[in-house]
C-alpha positions in Angstrom: -16.8 -38.8 12.2 -14.1 -39.3 9.6 -10.8 -37.1 10.1 -9.3 -35.4 7.1 -5.9 -36.7 6.0 -4.6 -33.1 6.0 -4.3 -31.0 9.1 -7.0 -28.1 8.9 -4.4 -25.6 10.1 -2.1 -26.5 7.2 -5.0 -26.1 4.7 -5.9 -22.7 6.2 -2.2 -21.7 5.9 -2.0 -22.6 2.3 -5.3 -20.8 1.6 -3.8 -17.6 3.3 -0.6 -17.8 1.1 -2.3 -18.3 -2.3 -3.6 -14.7 -2.8 -0.1 -13.1 -2.5 1.3 -13.9 -6.0 -2.1 -13.1 -7.5 -2.1 -9.7 -5.8 1.4 -9.1 -6.7 0.7 -9.7 -10.5 -2.2 -7.2 -10.6 -1.4 -4.1 -12.7 -2.5 -1.6 -10.1 -1.0 1.2 -8.2 1.0 0.4 -5.0 -1.6 1.9 -2.8 -4.3 -0.4 -4.2 -2.0 -3.4 -3.9 -1.3 -2.4 -0.2 -5.0 -2.3 0.5 -5.6 -5.7 -1.1 -2.6 -7.1 0.9 -3.7 -5.6 4.2 -6.5 -8.1 5.0 -4.3 -11.1 3.9 -1.6 -10.0 6.1 -3.8 -9.4 9.1 -5.4 -12.9 8.7 -1.9 -14.4 8.5 -0.9 -12.6 11.7 -4.0 -13.8 13.6 -3.3 -17.3 12.4 0.2 -17.3 13.6 -0.7 -15.7 16.9 -3.4 -18.2 17.4 -1.0 -21.1 16.7 1.5 -19.6 19.2 -1.0 -19.3 21.8 -2.3 -22.8 21.4 1.1 -24.4 21.5 2.1 -22.5 24.6 1.6 -24.8 27.7 -0.8 -23.7 30.3 0.4 -22.9 33.9 
């Protein structure tokens, strides 16, 4: 099986960052913007938490 030249974690990180400026440019109320940002921020938090868990050495 051929490996990608790009780390899949890096690709996922970029995909989680891309919606932020688009959501910021929308001409909607702050509440709607917050509701749109909430799932993106939760996914980013899970991504970081999973990365921290994976990098921690096992005892």
